[in-house]
Rosetta silent file (secondary structure, phi, psi, omega in degrees, C-alpha in Angstrom):
SEQUENCE: MFFSRILFLLLFIPLIAYLIWYFVQGRKVKPSMKLSTTSPFGKNCRSYKNYLIHAPILLRTVAISMAILVLARPVSTDSQTEKNVEGIDIMLAMDISTSMLAMDLKPNRIEAAKNVASDFVNMRQNDNVGITVFAGESFTQCPLTIDHATTLNLLNSISCDLALEGVIDDGTAIGTGLANSISRLKDSKAKSKVVILLTDGVNNMGQITPLAAADIAKKFNVRIYTIGVGTNAATAPFPINGYQINVPVEIDEATLREIAEITGGKYYRATDEKSLAEIYKEIDELERTKLHVREYKNYEEEFEPFAFVALAALLLEFILSSTILRRIP
SCORE:     score description
SCORE:     0.000 S_00000001
   1 L     0.000  144.425  175.706   -0.029   -0.015    0.009 S_00000001
   2 E  -145.406  172.189 -177.232    1.147    3.617   -0.690 S_00000001
   3 E  -105.467  120.533  179.224   -0.323    7.145   -0.647 S_00000001
   4 L   -79.255  -22.210  179.421   -1.002    8.616   -4.139 S_00000001
   5 L  -118.607   66.784 -171.193   -1.450   12.163   -2.691 S_00000001
   6 H   -61.855  -27.279 -171.299    1.458   12.168   -0.275 S_00000001
   7 H   -65.773  -23.775  174.961    1.564   15.986    0.183 S_00000001
   8 H   -62.078  -23.369  176.146   -1.649   15.730    2.317 S_00000001
   9 H   -68.203  -11.454  175.531    0.431   14.054    5.018 S_00000001
  10 H   -69.508  -16.733  178.763    1.974   17.457    5.746 S_00000001
  11 H   -62.901  -19.680  178.560   -1.305   18.292    7.479 S_00000001
  12 H   -63.019  -24.836 -175.365    0.031   16.225   10.371 S_00000001
  13 H   -66.375  -50.363  177.502    2.438   19.134   11.180 S_00000001
  14 H   -68.099  -23.560  175.900   -0.327   21.566   12.361 S_00000001
  15 H   -67.487  -45.583 -178.885   -2.075   18.645   14.083 S_00000001
  16 H   -65.415  -38.900  176.637    1.052   17.985   16.097 S_00000001
  17 H   -63.578  -38.624  179.737    1.408   21.756   16.851 S_00000001
  18 H   -66.682  -45.209  174.480   -2.207   21.803   18.113 S_00000001
  19 H   -61.121  -37.805  178.372   -1.610   18.894   20.488 S_00000001
  20 H   -64.798  -44.441  176.684    1.466   20.578   21.858 S_00000001
  21 H   -60.374  -41.019 -172.599   -0.471   23.800   22.423 S_00000001
  22 H   -71.464  -42.322 -178.740   -3.369   21.962   24.033 S_00000001
  23 H   -81.156  -14.258  179.750   -1.235   20.225   26.661 S_00000001
  24 H   -98.437  -50.428 -166.874    1.018   23.249   27.371 S_00000001
  25 L  -127.357  -13.374 -173.137   -1.405   26.244   27.217 S_00000001
  26 H   -56.942  -46.892 -171.592   -4.863   24.924   26.089 S_00000001
  27 H   -69.572  -18.121 -178.262   -6.194   24.133   29.577 S_00000001
  28 H   -77.722  -18.655  176.352   -5.423   27.592   30.811 S_00000001
  29 H   -97.470    1.399  172.004   -7.925   29.204   28.514 S_00000001
  30 L   -77.948  153.431  179.453  -10.799   26.972   29.383 S_00000001
  31 L   -52.638  138.447 -174.236  -13.493   28.056   31.722 S_00000001
  32 L  -145.323  164.075 -178.067  -12.386   27.686   35.360 S_00000001
  33 L  -128.345  127.903  177.854  -13.545   28.460   38.873 S_00000001
  34 L   -90.593  135.368  177.934  -11.232   29.910   41.572 S_00000001
  35 L  -119.217  147.260 -179.005  -11.431   28.333   45.077 S_00000001
  36 L   -74.101  -29.774  175.489   -9.845   29.621   48.213 S_00000001
  37 L  -156.013  153.087 -175.520   -8.695   26.070   48.937 S_00000001
  38 L  -109.837    5.785 -176.466   -8.823   22.622   47.317 S_00000001
  39 L   -57.012  -35.444  176.727   -8.487   20.657   50.537 S_00000001
  40 L   -63.261  -21.547 -175.519  -12.120   19.343   50.381 S_00000001
  41 L   -97.564   67.528 -176.091  -11.246   17.859   47.019 S_00000001
  42 L   -81.700 -171.402 -175.135   -8.787   15.280   48.266 S_00000001
  43 H   -65.199  -27.294  179.083   -7.663   12.059   46.704 S_00000001
  44 H   -65.512  -18.122 -177.783  -10.835   10.333   47.974 S_00000001
  45 H   -90.481   -2.320 -175.836  -12.906   12.502   45.724 S_00000001
  46 L   -73.683  145.060 -179.734  -11.217   11.400   42.421 S_00000001
  47 L  -127.838  177.179  178.171  -13.463    9.423   40.056 S_00000001
  48 H   -59.995  -26.198 -177.362  -13.077    7.549   36.727 S_00000001
  49 H   -71.065  -19.434  171.393  -13.854   10.869   34.931 S_00000001
  50 H   -61.145  -31.195 -179.753  -10.489   12.197   35.931 S_00000001
  51 H   -81.837  -18.963 -179.264   -8.884    9.545   33.791 S_00000001
  52 H   -98.931    2.342 -177.705  -11.133   10.319   30.864 S_00000001
  53 L   -50.069  -37.944 -178.330  -10.537   14.121   30.819 S_00000001
  54 L   -96.709    2.352 -177.336   -8.375   14.030   27.881 S_00000001
  55 H   -57.918  -43.770  178.869  -10.275   11.391   25.945 S_00000001
  56 H   -58.067  -40.000  177.709  -12.167   13.833   23.732 S_00000001
  57 H   -70.786  -34.148  176.845   -9.096   15.533   22.434 S_00000001
  58 H   -67.824  -43.650  173.134   -7.370   12.239   21.842 S_00000001
  59 H   -61.728  -38.843  175.302  -10.386   10.934   19.916 S_00000001
  60 H   -66.585  -32.916  179.435  -10.513   14.111   17.892 S_00000001
  61 H   -67.505  -41.415  175.284   -6.831   13.773   17.161 S_00000001
  62 H   -64.107  -35.413 -174.736   -7.497   10.154   15.925 S_00000001
  63 H   -75.068  -46.577 -178.427  -10.407   11.295   13.774 S_00000001
  64 H   -63.571  -42.972  179.390   -8.382   14.201   12.237 S_00000001
  65 H   -58.264  -46.051 -178.276   -5.416   11.819   11.658 S_00000001
  66 H   -67.480  -34.278  178.806   -7.611    9.271    9.849 S_00000001
  67 H   -65.557  -37.977  176.872   -9.165   12.102    7.771 S_00000001
  68 H   -62.321  -38.595 -177.662   -5.670   13.175    6.733 S_00000001
  69 H   -74.592  -36.498  173.724   -4.823    9.591    5.634 S_00000001
  70 H   -62.670  -39.695  179.851   -8.075    9.436    3.649 S_00000001
  71 H   -70.301  -26.126  175.028   -7.184   12.678    1.857 S_00000001
  72 L   -71.882   -9.942  173.214   -3.648   11.203    1.125 S_00000001
  73 L    58.393   81.784  175.452   -5.565    8.488   -0.818 S_00000001
  74 E   -77.387  131.213 -178.987   -4.130    5.201    0.363 S_00000001
  75 E  -138.913  149.367  174.287   -4.134    2.638   -2.496 S_00000001
  76 E  -112.365  155.259 -178.728   -2.756   -0.820   -3.087 S_00000001
  77 E  -125.564  150.236 -177.416   -1.523   -2.173   -6.373 S_00000001
  78 E  -128.901  109.136 -177.868   -1.536   -5.643   -7.929 S_00000001
  79 E   -92.574  149.131  177.602    1.122   -6.013  -10.758 S_00000001
  80 E  -145.609  130.568 -177.637    0.869   -8.666  -13.448 S_00000001
  81 E  -114.802  135.242  175.877    3.425   -9.256  -16.061 S_00000001
  82 E  -109.826  131.777 -179.765    2.666  -10.909  -19.433 S_00000001
  83 E  -107.409  112.394  172.218    5.461  -12.494  -21.399 S_00000001
  84 E   -98.027  108.436 -171.720    5.250  -12.942  -25.087 S_00000001
  85 E   -96.391  131.138  169.107    7.934  -15.487  -25.767 S_00000001
  86 E   -91.766   89.169 -175.102    9.526  -16.088  -29.196 S_00000001
  87 L   -58.109  145.252  168.620    9.988  -19.742  -28.330 S_00000001
  88 E  -116.297  130.623  174.476   12.976  -21.898  -29.214 S_00000001
  89 E  -104.448  129.229 -172.274   12.673  -25.677  -29.572 S_00000001
  90 E  -128.783  125.137  170.822   15.816  -27.542  -28.823 S_00000001
  91 E  -110.190  127.502  173.401   16.699  -31.177  -29.299 S_00000001
  92 E   -95.045  117.204  179.081   19.760  -32.666  -27.701 S_00000001
  93 E   -99.201  109.979 -178.496   21.067  -35.512  -29.822 S_00000001
  94 E  -116.245  129.844 -178.898   23.465  -37.501  -27.615 S_00000001
  95 E   -72.932  128.861 -177.590   25.719  -40.372  -28.548 S_00000001
  96 L  -119.044   14.699 -177.160   25.331  -43.282  -26.203 S_00000001
  97 L   -60.864  166.138 -177.388   27.707  -45.694  -27.928 S_00000001
  98 H   -70.917  -15.583  176.778   30.078  -47.620  -25.623 S_00000001
  99 H   -68.101  -18.045  177.543   32.973  -45.408  -26.664 S_00000001
 100 H   -68.288   -5.197  175.103   31.311  -42.663  -24.602 S_00000001
 101 H   -81.156   -6.223  176.675   32.575  -44.570  -21.562 S_00000001
 102 L   -53.347  141.858 -172.911   36.139  -43.298  -22.352 S_00000001
 103 L  -107.157   29.537  178.806   37.576  -41.519  -19.409 S_00000001
 104 L   -81.851  -13.356  164.126   39.510  -38.622  -21.007 S_00000001
 105 L  -105.266  148.525 -175.876   36.571  -36.477  -19.640 S_00000001
 106 L  -101.865  137.403   -0.608   35.747  -36.996  -15.982 S_00000001
 107 L   -76.336  -25.182  171.962   34.398  -39.291  -14.777 S_00000001
 108 L  -159.075  178.611 -169.250   33.768  -40.290  -18.403 S_00000001
 109 H   -66.468  -50.950 -173.489   32.492  -38.670  -21.641 S_00000001
 110 H   -59.560  -44.793 -178.117   28.801  -39.622  -21.156 S_00000001
 111 H   -67.719  -42.308  178.758   28.580  -38.492  -17.518 S_00000001
 112 H   -63.100  -43.524  176.561   30.393  -35.165  -18.282 S_00000001
 113 H   -60.034  -36.419 -179.374   28.013  -34.548  -21.200 S_00000001
 114 H   -69.036  -40.143 -174.858   24.977  -35.236  -18.991 S_00000001
 115 H   -69.571  -39.485 -176.072   26.216  -32.905  -16.311 S_00000001
 116 H   -76.504  -39.453  176.653   26.864  -30.036  -18.674 S_00000001
 117 H   -64.606  -27.384  176.820   23.648  -30.575  -20.600 S_00000001
 118 H   -66.895  -46.577  176.621   21.665  -30.510  -17.317 S_00000001
 119 H   -61.398  -38.267 -179.804   23.039  -27.019  -16.608 S_00000001
 120 H   -64.632  -45.573  175.742   22.134  -25.930  -20.137 S_00000001
 121 H   -49.905  -49.472  178.610   18.570  -27.162  -19.624 S_00000001
 122 H   -54.395  -36.629 -174.533   18.296  -25.241  -16.402 S_00000001
 123 H   -84.183  -10.108 -179.913   19.169  -22.075  -18.260 S_00000001
 124 L  -104.350   68.766 -171.195   16.439  -22.459  -20.960 S_00000001
 125 L   -70.937  -20.934 -174.211   13.444  -21.829  -18.750 S_00000001
 126 L  -113.205   15.635 -174.050   11.183  -20.567  -21.530 S_00000001
 127 L  -119.108  152.363  166.198   12.080  -23.071  -24.274 S_00000001
 128 E   -74.273  137.603 -178.845   10.917  -26.654  -25.194 S_00000001
 129 E  -136.307  127.956  174.896   13.736  -29.096  -24.743 S_00000001
 130 E  -129.737  170.934 -174.305   13.853  -32.776  -25.917 S_00000001
 131 E  -134.968  127.627  172.465   16.388  -35.498  -26.043 S_00000001
 132 E  -112.500  133.597  166.327   17.355  -37.988  -28.783 S_00000001
 133 E  -116.835  156.952 -175.495   19.936  -40.678  -28.116 S_00000001
 134 E  -151.461  146.687  164.824   21.702  -42.791  -30.581 S_00000001
 135 L  -130.514 -107.636  167.166   24.324  -45.548  -30.896 S_00000001
 136 L   -76.518  -20.446  178.237   23.872  -47.945  -33.802 S_00000001
 137 L  -127.869  175.227 -179.450   20.151  -47.127  -33.541 S_00000001
 138 E  -138.786  146.105  171.632   18.313  -44.065  -32.347 S_00000001
 139 E  -153.667  163.035 -174.221   15.200  -43.361  -30.284 S_00000001
 140 E   -86.675  118.496  170.164   13.640  -40.355  -28.525 S_00000001
 141 E   -77.900  -33.904 -178.261   14.468  -40.314  -24.798 S_00000001
 142 E  -151.061  123.169  176.552   12.354  -37.291  -24.116 S_00000001
 143 E   -74.680  168.318 -176.746    9.987  -35.446  -26.547 S_00000001
 144 E   -58.572  127.734  176.263    9.959  -31.696  -26.734 S_00000001
 145 E  -153.508  159.621  178.025    8.505  -30.300  -23.470 S_00000001
 146 L   -97.893   -5.644  176.546    8.604  -27.152  -21.353 S_00000001
 147 L   -80.681   90.250 -171.615    8.499  -29.447  -18.240 S_00000001
 148 H   -74.629  -23.499  168.877   12.220  -29.309  -17.548 S_00000001
 149 H   -49.497  -54.154  175.450   11.868  -31.448  -14.405 S_00000001
 150 H   -57.129  -44.365 -178.002   10.813  -34.277  -16.632 S_00000001
 151 H   -61.960  -40.531 -175.345   13.580  -33.472  -19.113 S_00000001
 152 H   -75.575  -32.752  178.210   16.276  -33.500  -16.443 S_00000001
 153 H   -67.006  -39.844 -179.943   15.048  -36.835  -14.949 S_00000001
 154 H   -74.329  -34.805  173.685   15.183  -38.526  -18.347 S_00000001
 155 H   -61.711  -41.691 -178.666   18.567  -36.884  -19.103 S_00000001
 156 H   -73.458  -20.077  177.532   20.090  -38.171  -15.917 S_00000001
 157 L   -82.934   -7.083 -177.849   18.831  -41.746  -16.727 S_00000001
 158 L   -65.014  138.724  170.737   20.785  -41.850  -19.982 S_00000001
 159 L  -152.680  174.238  178.995   23.550  -44.391  -19.966 S_00000001
 160 L   -93.242    8.020 -176.860   25.536  -46.510  -22.319 S_00000001
 161 H   -64.525  -32.942  179.310   24.157  -49.745  -20.882 S_00000001
 162 H   -57.796  -45.616  178.779   21.706  -50.217  -23.786 S_00000001
 163 H   -76.448  -37.611 -176.524   24.565  -50.517  -26.312 S_00000001
 164 H   -64.386  -38.045 -177.869   26.846  -52.240  -23.821 S_00000001
 165 L   -95.093    6.613  173.201   24.252  -55.000  -23.072 S_00000001
 166 L    84.011    4.102  178.077   23.181  -55.401  -26.630 S_00000001
 167 L   -58.304  -43.962  171.301   19.651  -54.023  -26.186 S_00000001
 168 L  -122.832  161.912 -175.829   20.365  -51.778  -29.164 S_00000001
 169 L   -67.403  140.952  174.248   23.144  -52.117  -31.765 S_00000001
 170 L   -81.881  166.391 -176.217   26.437  -50.515  -30.793 S_00000001
 171 L   128.498 -169.801 -176.828   28.082  -48.114  -33.229 S_00000001
 172 L  -132.180   94.248 -177.073   27.692  -44.522  -34.199 S_00000001
 173 L   -99.763   69.203 -175.087   24.620  -43.742  -36.359 S_00000001
 174 H   -57.986  -45.285  179.423   24.995  -39.963  -36.483 S_00000001
 175 H   -60.132  -40.793  175.953   22.682  -39.553  -39.485 S_00000001
 176 H   -64.431  -43.189  179.051   19.979  -41.559  -37.875 S_00000001
 177 H   -60.615  -35.670 -178.079   20.280  -39.682  -34.614 S_00000001
 178 H   -72.084  -49.148  179.860   20.032  -36.377  -36.483 S_00000001
 179 H   -54.791  -40.527  176.503   17.024  -37.625  -38.478 S_00000001
 180 H   -63.647  -43.561  179.198   15.206  -38.629  -35.369 S_00000001
 181 H   -64.851  -45.311  179.458   15.807  -35.152  -33.776 S_00000001
 182 H   -62.217  -32.233  179.140   14.658  -33.355  -37.027 S_00000001
 183 H   -71.371  -21.668  172.732   11.452  -35.352  -37.122 S_00000001
 184 H   -72.116  -27.636 -168.565   10.680  -33.929  -33.655 S_00000001
 185 H  -104.837  -21.607 -164.800   11.248  -30.434  -34.902 S_00000001
 186 L   -63.360  -30.298 -177.304    9.960  -30.347  -38.456 S_00000001
 187 L   -91.829   -4.992 -174.710    6.276  -29.527  -37.489 S_00000001
 188 L   -59.518  143.353  175.458    7.304  -27.033  -34.783 S_00000001
 189 L   -99.851    8.128 -174.017    5.816  -23.514  -34.946 S_00000001
 190 L   -65.823  154.197  174.371    8.718  -22.092  -32.829 S_00000001
 191 L   -64.926  -27.464 -179.853   10.632  -19.067  -34.170 S_00000001
 192 E  -144.656  131.782 -176.413   13.851  -21.020  -33.938 S_00000001
 193 E  -120.991  128.868 -171.058   14.545  -24.767  -34.161 S_00000001
 194 E  -135.527  137.155  166.593   17.920  -26.178  -32.981 S_00000001
 195 E  -113.091  126.928  170.414   19.662  -29.531  -32.635 S_00000001
 196 E  -103.823  105.646 -174.151   22.790  -29.909  -30.443 S_00000001
 197 E   -97.341  127.852 -178.195   24.508  -32.985  -31.596 S_00000001
 198 E  -120.900  118.769  178.107   27.174  -34.495  -29.280 S_00000001
 199 E  -148.621  156.645 -179.625   29.287  -37.462  -30.523 S_00000001
 200 L  -116.470   15.816 -173.256   32.728  -38.956  -30.069 S_00000001
 201 L  -145.515 -157.366 -176.388   33.070  -40.949  -33.231 S_00000001
 202 L  -120.281  139.271 -177.656   32.616  -41.482  -36.917 S_00000001
 203 L   -58.178  120.648  178.653   29.332  -42.443  -38.551 S_00000001
 204 L  -138.541    8.844  177.798   29.426  -46.188  -39.258 S_00000001
 205 L  -138.818  165.679  178.601   25.792  -47.275  -38.839 S_00000001
 206 L    91.388  161.008 -178.999   22.385  -46.407  -40.125 S_00000001
 207 L   -94.453   -9.161  179.818   20.791  -45.885  -43.437 S_00000001
 208 L  -116.208  124.801 -178.029   20.949  -42.135  -43.445 S_00000001
 209 L   -74.277  154.293  179.924   24.128  -40.327  -43.897 S_00000001
 210 H   -56.555  -44.142 -178.688   25.002  -37.298  -41.660 S_00000001
 211 H   -68.449  -38.914  169.536   25.067  -35.029  -44.671 S_00000001
 212 H   -57.825  -41.450 -176.610   21.663  -36.178  -45.946 S_00000001
 213 H   -69.940  -33.389 -179.298   20.229  -35.539  -42.598 S_00000001
 214 H   -66.673  -33.501  174.254   21.833  -32.073  -42.591 S_00000001
 215 H   -64.603  -37.546  179.318   20.131  -31.302  -45.934 S_00000001
 216 H   -70.308  -38.601  176.489   16.768  -32.364  -44.450 S_00000001
 217 H   -61.573  -42.981 -178.180   17.446  -30.138  -41.513 S_00000001
 218 H   -64.563  -33.656  176.843   18.125  -27.123  -43.688 S_00000001
 219 H   -58.263  -39.419 -179.929   14.855  -27.791  -45.561 S_00000001
 220 L   -97.349   16.664  174.986   12.952  -27.512  -42.271 S_00000001
 221 L    58.617   35.209  178.267   14.905  -24.541  -41.059 S_00000001
 222 E  -101.141  120.576 -178.909   16.617  -26.493  -38.301 S_00000001
 223 E   -89.615  139.253  179.619   20.027  -25.221  -37.238 S_00000001
 224 E  -118.661  123.348  171.854   22.582  -27.858  -35.960 S_00000001
 225 E   -98.455  125.320  176.290   25.378  -27.190  -33.518 S_00000001
 226 E  -108.418  146.810 -178.456   27.815  -30.096  -33.488 S_00000001
 227 E  -130.132  123.396  174.296   30.192  -31.100  -30.695 S_00000001
 228 E  -100.282  120.711 -174.373   32.992  -33.545  -31.105 S_00000001
 229 E  -114.207  133.007 -179.934   33.991  -34.764  -27.665 S_00000001
 230 L   154.781  153.842  178.386   37.268  -36.385  -26.901 S_00000001
 231 L   -62.597  156.351  171.703   40.913  -35.597  -25.994 S_00000001
 232 L   -72.043  -15.751  177.719   43.381  -34.219  -28.495 S_00000001
 233 L   -63.320  166.345  178.321   45.605  -37.233  -27.721 S_00000001
 234 L   -73.982  -29.617 -178.944   45.668  -40.219  -30.095 S_00000001
 235 E  -133.665  164.538  178.451   44.199  -42.500  -27.472 S_00000001
 236 E  -131.314  142.502  175.393   41.952  -42.330  -24.422 S_00000001
 237 E   -63.689  139.760 -177.718   41.595  -44.596  -21.341 S_00000001
 238 E  -136.697  131.720 -179.398   38.714  -46.990  -21.557 S_00000001
 239 E   -84.899  138.341  177.913   37.473  -49.294  -18.743 S_00000001
 240 E  -154.716  117.505  175.478   37.088  -53.000  -19.383 S_00000001
 241 L    59.624   33.302  178.607   36.701  -55.789  -16.905 S_00000001
 242 L    86.213   -1.311 -176.813   37.992  -53.666  -14.044 S_00000001
 243 E  -121.290  166.784  176.825   41.127  -52.616  -16.074 S_00000001
 244 E  -116.400  129.246  175.402   41.899  -49.674  -18.286 S_00000001
 245 E  -122.222  159.380  179.968   43.074  -49.921  -21.880 S_00000001
 246 E   -97.859  123.832  177.698   43.786  -47.219  -24.360 S_00000001
 247 E  -110.386  153.227 -178.286   41.449  -46.836  -27.303 S_00000001
 248 E   -68.742  146.542  176.729   41.867  -44.697  -30.391 S_00000001
 249 L   -99.156  110.091  172.860   40.219  -41.220  -30.437 S_00000001
 250 L  -126.370  105.743  177.817   38.430  -40.957  -33.775 S_00000001
 251 L  -118.693  128.347 -178.862   36.162  -38.054  -34.447 S_00000001
 252 L   -80.661   74.751  178.232   34.986  -37.174  -37.960 S_00000001
 253 H   -59.188  -41.862  178.294   35.549  -33.418  -37.503 S_00000001
 254 H   -53.893  -51.654  176.848   35.258  -32.701  -41.202 S_00000001
 255 H   -58.300  -50.362 -175.438   31.713  -34.164  -41.334 S_00000001
 256 H   -60.268  -44.003  179.047   30.695  -32.569  -38.135 S_00000001
 257 H   -64.124  -39.396  179.018   31.919  -29.176  -39.379 S_00000001
 258 H   -68.589  -33.117  176.893   30.121  -29.603  -42.694 S_00000001
 259 H   -64.446  -45.603 -178.340   26.812  -30.464  -40.975 S_00000001
 260 H   -64.775  -39.631  179.907   26.998  -27.294  -39.019 S_00000001
 261 H   -60.739  -50.236 -177.067   27.895  -25.159  -42.126 S_00000001
 262 H   -49.792  -45.188 -167.273   24.943  -26.662  -44.108 S_00000001
 263 H  -103.710    5.408  178.855   22.434  -25.649  -41.459 S_00000001
 264 L    78.225   17.600  179.383   23.880  -22.390  -40.267 S_00000001
 265 L   -97.575 -147.836 -179.115   25.177  -23.743  -36.985 S_00000001
 266 L  -156.523  147.772 -178.408   28.684  -24.142  -35.698 S_00000001
 267 E   -97.404  141.924  176.311   31.164  -26.966  -34.871 S_00000001
 268 E  -132.484  160.911  178.733   32.941  -27.181  -31.563 S_00000001
 269 E  -129.320  126.468  171.870   35.586  -29.606  -30.195 S_00000001
 270 E  -105.777  108.461  179.967   35.409  -30.506  -26.451 S_00000001
 271 L  -102.208  -10.868  174.010   38.569  -31.947  -25.132 S_00000001
 272 L  -152.008 -176.557 -178.863   37.774  -31.723  -21.438 S_00000001
 273 H   -65.224  -42.291 -176.209   34.894  -30.794  -19.114 S_00000001
 274 H   -58.485  -50.867 -174.793   35.743  -27.101  -18.936 S_00000001
 275 H   -67.708  -33.420  175.891   35.680  -26.641  -22.735 S_00000001
 276 H   -61.701  -45.905  173.494   32.482  -28.664  -22.937 S_00000001
 277 H   -62.140  -38.195  175.624   30.796  -26.331  -20.514 S_00000001
 278 H   -65.792  -33.265  178.894   32.052  -23.269  -22.320 S_00000001
 279 H   -66.756  -46.183 -178.740   30.682  -24.683  -25.551 S_00000001
 280 H   -63.124  -35.053 -179.111   27.120  -25.115  -24.103 S_00000001
 281 H   -66.937  -34.337 -179.461   27.459  -21.603  -22.641 S_00000001
 282 H   -70.468  -48.885  176.537   28.288  -20.159  -25.981 S_00000001
 283 H   -56.256  -39.209  176.181   25.309  -21.909  -27.645 S_00000001
 284 H   -58.450  -42.234  177.567   23.106  -20.597  -24.873 S_00000001
 285 H   -66.613  -35.755 -177.845   24.159  -17.053  -25.754 S_00000001
 286 H   -76.760  -23.810  179.371   23.777  -17.534  -29.374 S_00000001
 287 L  -111.468   59.280 -179.263   20.269  -18.916  -28.980 S_00000001
 288 L   -78.415  136.224  167.617   18.853  -16.446  -26.501 S_00000001
 289 L   -74.185  137.031 -177.661   15.093  -16.298  -26.267 S_00000001
 290 E   -94.290  129.481 -176.430   13.642  -12.875  -26.924 S_00000001
 291 E  -112.771  125.541  172.317   11.029  -11.657  -24.355 S_00000001
 292 E  -107.364  114.118 -171.194    8.462   -9.003  -24.945 S_00000001
 293 E  -103.203  129.846  173.104    7.146   -7.963  -21.502 S_00000001
 294 E  -119.235  128.366  178.230    3.815   -6.162  -20.836 S_00000001
 295 E  -114.524  130.574  177.197    3.190   -5.093  -17.258 S_00000001
 296 E  -110.203  139.054  178.084   -0.263   -4.419  -15.897 S_00000001
 297 E  -125.890  122.415  175.417   -1.099   -2.653  -12.662 S_00000001
 298 E  -103.954  127.855 -174.193   -4.429   -2.776  -10.933 S_00000001
 299 E  -108.926  140.632 -179.591   -4.948   -0.038   -8.243 S_00000001
 300 E  -128.818  129.838 -176.519   -7.397   -0.472   -5.394 S_00000001
 301 E   -75.499  138.754 -175.181   -8.607    2.262   -3.023 S_00000001
 302 L  -126.229   24.815 -171.248   -7.862    1.470    0.640 S_00000001
 303 L   -86.429  -13.207 -170.056   -9.411    4.534    2.462 S_00000001
 304 H   -61.428  -38.521 -179.984  -12.528    2.759    3.825 S_00000001
 305 H   -65.543  -36.649 -178.361  -10.780    1.416    7.095 S_00000001
 306 H   -68.375  -41.549 -175.549   -9.372    4.977    7.801 S_00000001
 307 H   -67.936  -41.017 -176.904  -12.795    6.560    7.178 S_00000001
 308 H   -60.894  -44.179  178.544  -14.536    4.041    9.419 S_00000001
 309 H   -62.323  -39.037 -176.408  -12.021    4.745   12.311 S_00000001
 310 H   -63.537  -46.595 -176.884  -12.460    8.494   11.847 S_00000001
 311 H   -66.132  -37.353  179.477  -16.242    8.343   11.987 S_00000001
 312 H   -66.768  -43.269  179.758  -16.086    5.980   15.074 S_00000001
 313 H   -67.483  -41.360  177.011  -13.690    8.313   16.956 S_00000001
 314 H   -60.149  -43.105 -179.185  -15.945   11.311   16.174 S_00000001
 315 H   -67.741  -37.555  179.500  -19.065    9.559   17.338 S_00000001
 316 H   -67.378  -42.032  176.293  -17.318    8.364   20.589 S_00000001
 317 H   -59.848  -42.466 -178.253  -16.080   11.889   21.277 S_00000001
 318 H   -66.741  -42.036  176.421  -19.547   13.378   20.830 S_00000001
 319 H   -54.868  -49.216 -175.097  -21.047   10.664   23.124 S_00000001
 320 H   -69.273  -44.220 -177.380  -18.521   11.337   25.889 S_00000001
 321 H   -71.447  -17.137 -179.771  -18.708   15.079   25.613 S_00000001
 322 H   -98.493   -6.235  179.316  -22.432   15.023   25.723 S_00000001
 323 L  -130.709  -93.476 -172.543  -22.790   12.721   28.701 S_00000001
 324 L   -70.799  -16.185  177.006  -20.287   11.799   31.338 S_00000001
 325 L  -111.186   19.962 -171.881  -17.772   14.515   30.232 S_00000001
 326 L   -68.237  137.206 -178.699  -20.337   17.235   29.666 S_00000001
 327 L  -105.207  144.829  179.571  -18.992   20.592   30.822 S_00000001
 328 L  -127.570  122.425   -4.662  -21.131   23.260   32.593 S_00000001
 329 L   -77.046    0.000    0.000  -21.365   25.875   31.330 S_00000001
């Protein structure tokens, strides 16, 4: 609550001056009667009226104070903000082939990718985000949704176990993973449609080539950012049966770069967790959602309680002054 006519509050200054005058000089100008002695009026003669003698002036002060507050026009406001969002639909296409268990990123490639992707999803509060995973085959882990709690739960459940245990074919079907993501975006009405592809290998599975998928993405105005994840060294440590062996690092950077160029995206190389986080941060800045904000304010008058107190105080003063505190003459 606030006062829309705050200058009326200056009227409290003369009111305070009046109260000071009343208690210092006011009683001296009221009708009085001189007595030669006040001894007959001892303490035993005091009644409850002695304690109410100043009640009228105090009630009048309350009434005037409330009237000043009414004149100052107390109002409350209720703000409402409307956001017109130019939405962005984003599909995360993540490689879950067994090579993503390599430990050149900590604790391994797949867990590092999940951790950084989770932070990215948390930053995209106004966007639909979905997840596609692929190894030798591809499927949708999470459809496009604004429910990021669901997205994060499904993202955290991603693992390489499906390919490791043979539930799906192992390998790297980049084209198939992209085609799956594009199919989720092609009918979208969003202003911007984006795929973030993360892989650590070379396309060696699937019936759709990565470049064919890129051409399809371009047709549907889908922009693809590609991330090649893996150390710059020739080999990376890989766990097997409780031991570590070194496996070759093979990333088809030329193809990933061409996919990005065809669709108007960008290629990145992530050699460690820090660089991967910086890549997602840069993509987040490149694909910022534009918000058009409209703010509405509803004002409501709040003078009624003050007016009620003022009237009650005046009525009580009149009753007291006309009855038990009546003065003669």
